[in-house]
C-alpha positions in Angstrom: 39.2 -105.1 135.1 41.8 -108.1 135.3 41.7 -110.8 138.4 44.7 -110.0 139.6 44.3 -106.2 139.9 41.2 -106.9 141.7 42.5 -108.8 144.1 45.1 -106.2 144.7 42.6 -103.8 145.3 40.5 -105.6 147.2 43.4 -106.7 149.6 44.6 -102.7 149.8 41.5 -101.4 151.0 41.1 -104.5 153.7 44.6 -103.1 154.6 43.8 -99.6 155.0 41.5 -100.6 157.0 42.7 -102.3 159.8 46.0 -100.2 160.1 43.6 -97.3 160.0 41.3 -98.5 163.2 44.6 -99.6 164.7 46.2 -96.1 164.7 42.3 -94.8 166.2 42.4 -97.7 169.2 46.1 -96.2 170.0 45.3 -92.4 169.7 42.6 -93.0 172.2 44.4 -95.5 174.9 47.1 -92.9 174.8 47.5 -89.4 176.2 49.1 -86.2 174.3 52.0 -84.5 175.9 50.0 -81.0 176.2 47.3 -82.9 178.6 49.7 -84.6 180.7 50.0 -82.3 183.7 45.9 -82.5 183.5 46.1 -86.6 183.7 49.0 -86.0 187.0 46.2 -83.5 188.4 43.2 -86.1 188.6 45.5 -88.7 189.7 46.4 -86.6 192.6 44.0 -84.5 195.1 44.4 -81.1 196.1 45.6 -82.0 199.0 49.0 -83.4 198.2 47.6 -87.4 198.8 47.1 -89.9 196.1 43.7 -91.0 195.2 44.8 -95.5 194.7 42.6 -96.8 192.0 43.9 -100.3 192.1 42.2 -100.7 196.1 39.6 -103.6 196.2 36.0 -101.5 196.2 34.6 -100.5 199.7 31.4 -102.3 198.4 32.8 -106.2 198.0 34.5 -107.0 201.4 32.5 -107.6 204.1 
């Protein structure tokens, strides 16, 4: 195996690994279209009010 072919194989494997890791990361951060309804149900309480997740922690405020 000559030097150019060895370099090509190493670069190909590294590139493929990086693309695979990026795809896995993107897949974990997004919601599948068939799960969007469940996400909305979690965001709203049963009585119709929204769950505010941006409020500061009440244990930290005096």
